[in-house]
C-alpha positions in Angstrom: 186.5 30.5 -151.5 185.3 30.1 -148.6 186.4 26.7 -147.0 183.8 24.8 -144.3 186.1 24.1 -142.0 182.8 22.3 -139.8 182.8 19.1 -142.8 186.6 18.3 -142.1 185.7 17.9 -137.7 182.4 16.3 -139.3 184.5 13.7 -140.6 187.1 13.9 -137.7 183.7 12.8 -135.2 182.5 9.8 -137.6 185.8 8.3 -137.7 187.2 9.3 -134.6 187.9 6.0 -133.3 189.7 4.3 -136.0 192.1 7.6 -136.0 192.9 7.4 -132.5 194.2 4.0 -133.6 196.4 5.1 -136.1 196.9 8.4 -134.6 196.8 8.0 -131.4 198.1 12.0 -129.1 199.6 12.8 -132.9 197.8 16.4 -134.3 196.6 15.5 -137.4 195.3 17.8 -140.6 192.4 16.8 -142.0 191.9 18.3 -145.8 188.6 17.1 -147.7 187.8 14.8 -145.4 191.6 13.4 -145.4 194.6 12.6 -143.2 196.6 14.3 -144.9 199.4 15.0 -142.1 200.2 14.0 -139.1 202.3 15.7 -136.6 203.5 15.9 -132.7 202.3 19.2 -132.0 199.3 21.9 -133.0 203.1 24.3 -134.2 204.7 21.5 -136.5 201.8 20.7 -138.1 200.3 24.6 -138.7 203.8 25.2 -139.9 204.5 22.5 -142.6 201.0 21.9 -143.5 200.6 25.9 -144.5 204.2 25.2 -146.8 201.7 23.8 -149.2 198.2 24.4 -148.1 196.0 27.6 -148.2 195.5 28.6 -144.4 191.0 28.6 -143.6 191.6 25.4 -146.3 192.4 22.8 -143.7 192.0 21.0 -139.3 194.4 20.7 -137.3 193.0 18.1 -134.6 194.4 16.4 -132.0 193.7 13.1 -132.0 192.4 11.1 -128.2 189.8 9.3 -127.1 186.5 10.9 -126.2 184.9 13.9 -125.8 188.2 15.6 -124.7 189.8 16.2 -127.4 187.6 18.0 -129.0 185.8 20.2 -126.1 188.4 22.5 -124.2 187.8 25.5 -121.5 189.0 29.0 -122.5 189.0 31.3 -119.3 189.6 34.9 -120.0 189.2 37.9 -117.3 186.9 39.6 -119.5 183.2 40.3 -118.3 180.1 41.0 -120.6 177.4 42.5 -119.3 
């Protein structure tokens, strides 16, 4: 069964201020609209969480104030025509 991670992201957005108070600058793992872990890096969050939870069923989110925590720009040399 496919897990809709947009639900987890909406939970983050709806509770961002309170989450930042508790987990500022941590990489939090959200599953079923609940924080199930807080880590110092995305790698640590991924490695530890996948031990007990199926990939694709949880969201890893850098917990920071403002939109910068969830907006990223990726640069690529790929050109679309």
